[in-house]
N, C-alpha and C positions, 0 to 999 in steps of 0.2 A: 504494500500500500504506500502511496506517495504521501509525503508530509506536505501540509498546506503551504509551508514557506517555499516549497519548490514549485507548487502548482499555481499559486496565486499570481506571481508576477507574469507568468505566461498568459493567464486568463485576462488580466488587466490590460496587457499589451494588445492581445488579440481583439478585445472589445473597444480599444481606444480610450481606456480609462486610466492608464498608467500615469499620465501627466496630472490628472485630477487627484489621484491618490497621493502623489508626491507633494502636490500643493497643499492638500489637506494636512499631511504630516508636518509640513513646514509651519502652517498656521498653528497647529497643536503645540509644536515645540516652541514657537514664539510665545504662546500663552504661558507655557511652563517657565520659560526664561524670565518673562515679565513678573510672574508670581515669585520666582526665587530672588530676583535682583531688584525689583521695583514694585513691591507690593502696594505702596501708597499711590502709585500712578495707575495701577491696574484698572480701577473703575473708569478712568478717563481715556484709556488706550484700548482699541479693539482691532486685532488683526483681522483683515477681511478677505484678501485674495492674493494669489501669486499669478501674475500674468507676464509673460515674456521676461522672466527673471527678475521682476520687480514685485516685492512684497508691499502691499498697501496696508497701512495701519491708520484707522480713523481715530481722531482725537476729539474729545468733547470740551476740552478746556485748553486755551492757548498756553498756559503755564506748563501743562503736562507735555505738550509738543516741544516747547523750548527746553525743558529739562531732559527729555529723551533724546534730543539731537546729539548730545555728546556721547551717548551710549550706542549709537547705531553701528560703529565699527565692531564693538564687542559682540553685538547681536549677530552681525553678518558672519563673524568668525565662528560663533556658536552654531549657526545654521549650516555653514559649510562643513562642519565636522559631523553634526547630528543627522543631516538629511542632504547629502551631496547630490542626490538625484533630482532634487527640486531645483537646483542651480539658481539659488537666489543671489543675484549680483548687486541689487540695490534695494533700498527701503525708501518708500515715499510716505510721508505723513500728510493726510488730508483731513480737513475739517469735516466733522460729522454733519450730515444733512439736517438732522434734528436740531442742531444748535445754530444753524444759519438763520439770519433774520433778514 
């Protein structure tokens, strides 16, 4: 019997879902990293998507975006180690739609 870790990547690739799965893993790992390193900013930063190597994180408070700017290189390094197949090369901070006036 095949182990799921051997079967799953092939099935995801065949169905065209491998990139989506890697992006979802990158978003999950980003949440983990934010929880471990910036618990106070966690309510204001929401990882949303990975498209063309760019991780988009929404922020609901400008101070959270400003504070997180200096930590982007560390997060990029973490993501390159934890989920290299997601190929996150940049992080973009965007203001949340719900906070725009």
